[in-house]
C-alpha positions, 0 to 999 in steps of 0.5 A: 523501553520494549513495546508490546504487542499481540504476537503472530499467534496464528501461523504454525510454522513451528519446526517440530521440537521436543522440548516445547510443551504439548498444548492442545488449548487455544494458548499455544506456545508462543515467545513473548515479543522482545524489542531491541533498541535498534531492531524490530520486534521478534515474533514467533509464529508458532501457533499462528494458525490455531485461531485461524483454523478454528474459523475459516500533533496538528501542523500548520505546514503540510507535509506528506505522510509518506515523508515522514517514513524512511529507514535512512535520511534522505537525499536532496533532489539533483539539480535541474541542470546539467554541465556538458562541455562547459554548456549549461543545458536544461534537463528538460530541454534535453529530455524534449530533444532526445524524446521528441516531447511537445513544450507545454505552450504547443500542447494547451489545445490538446483536450487530453492534456491534464491541465491540472498538472500545469497549474501543479508545476506553475504552483509548485515548482516540483519536478517530482511530480513529473507534470509534463509526463504524469498523464503518460506514466498514469495511462501506463500504470493502468495498462500494466496493473492488469498484467500484475493481477494475482488470481482472484480465486487462489485459495480456493483453487491452489492452496490446500493447508493455508486459507484466507483468514491466515492470509489476513493474519500473516498481512496484519502481522507484516504491517506490524513489521513495516512500522517497526522498520519504518518501511516506506508504504510502497514496500507493504503494498508490493510484499502483499502483492508478491505473496498473492501472485506466489500463492496464485501458482504454488502450493505452500504450507503452513510451515513455510507461509510466514517464511513466504512473507518475510521473504517477499518483504525482503524483495520489496524493501531492496526494490523500494528502500534506501536501506533495505534490512537484512536477511539476518533481521528478518530471521530475528523478526521471526525469533529465529524461526527459520535460518538466513538459507532459508529465507534466501532460498525462498526469496530466490523461489519467489524472484524466479516464479515472478520472473523478476517482474517486481515493478508492480502498479498498487493502490498506492501508486494511484492514490499520490494522483488521486489525492491531488485530484481530489483538491481543487487548484487553489485549496491546500492539501488535507493531511487528513484527507491523505491519512483516511484514504492511506487507512482505507487503502491499506485495510483493503490489504488485510481482506482476501476478497478485495482481490477481485477489484483492481488497485486503481479502483480501490484507489478511486474508491478510497478516496471517495469514502475518505471524502464522504467520511470526512464530510457526509454533507457533500457528495465526494465525487465530481467531474475533475475526480472522475477525469483522472481516475477514469471511474465514474461514481456508479462504477465505484460502487461495488468496490466502495460498499466492500471498503465501507464495510471494512471501515465500518467493522474494523473496530471489532476486527481480530486484525487491529494492525492498521487501525492501530497504526492509524490511530496514533496522532501522526496519522491525525487519529483517523481511524477513530473518525465514525464512519456513517452506516450508509452511503446516500444512493444519490452520490452514485448517480452520474453527472455530466463532465464540467470544463477544466478551468485554466 
């Protein structure tokens, strides 16, 4: 049964066609959505800029929300043992030998070593948490994020035919597309990153704006997904507004401008680590907290002004605000979060106020995709949670760093 939702009615990427009716009213031509049983929704974006131009099952067993999103069946993690010349060799031991990594037993006296990851390794026995290398990985991501940020003022200094409202409408539509295709969250975040970085140095017309969006999503899907949608499917979701060759040409233009630097740290990269740090060592992970933090972080994708904040800052602020919304009586920030995020509560204030504004106004926003997404049962209806109107000033006061317990 076809699923109806609001069409992409605000980006005018319509080719001139004498067969189309000439409408001067706000109800510009836009084909109805159609959803094939195995294909995502088709949307013709013929009138996307019309509006924008005028206004400048509760489970006891925990499973990460990200694990529910996949276009293909997941593959099991490979075994932790390699067989080399009839000799069993531990992969960790081989890594230590090749990379000269100090074993855990010799690093417990190092104050910079992340002890929580040692406990995580002992309790979860999950090699994907990378407890041995997590600190180095996230320090590298913090250094790399500054190199992959778009210009914060490209709409004012570069673009002439599109504006921030049009960008919000495009991203809102891409959120719906990612849901229809069941893409992993990283794909959506990377898509928006590619769009903003490309627009930071290239003037684009409103007729090609949606083309840029689907081309960037196709690149991001190729980077993140096991089974990425094909170019023809991205033509389909635009109601064949663009030809396959046009999508491929735009893909080439994006890749060449970005110099094939596709691995950009996003807020989602940091959220996973910050989410683990938000819980005590012996606390069970909270699905509701994870969903709430993801909801707040995705709201930031819609707002052009959020480009002034780094992804790690947005992730840390999303954790702060999510904890506060779920339990307004307790201070959301503590020494553990300060240690792992490398942000004090006072440093979060500016970004936190922006996120709080987005969260408070989400129910009246003209961009409903993120709110509708997180109003579903599988996301614990977190979008329906009440957001307090103010955040107590005392929650921003710095506190002394506590010693981490073993």
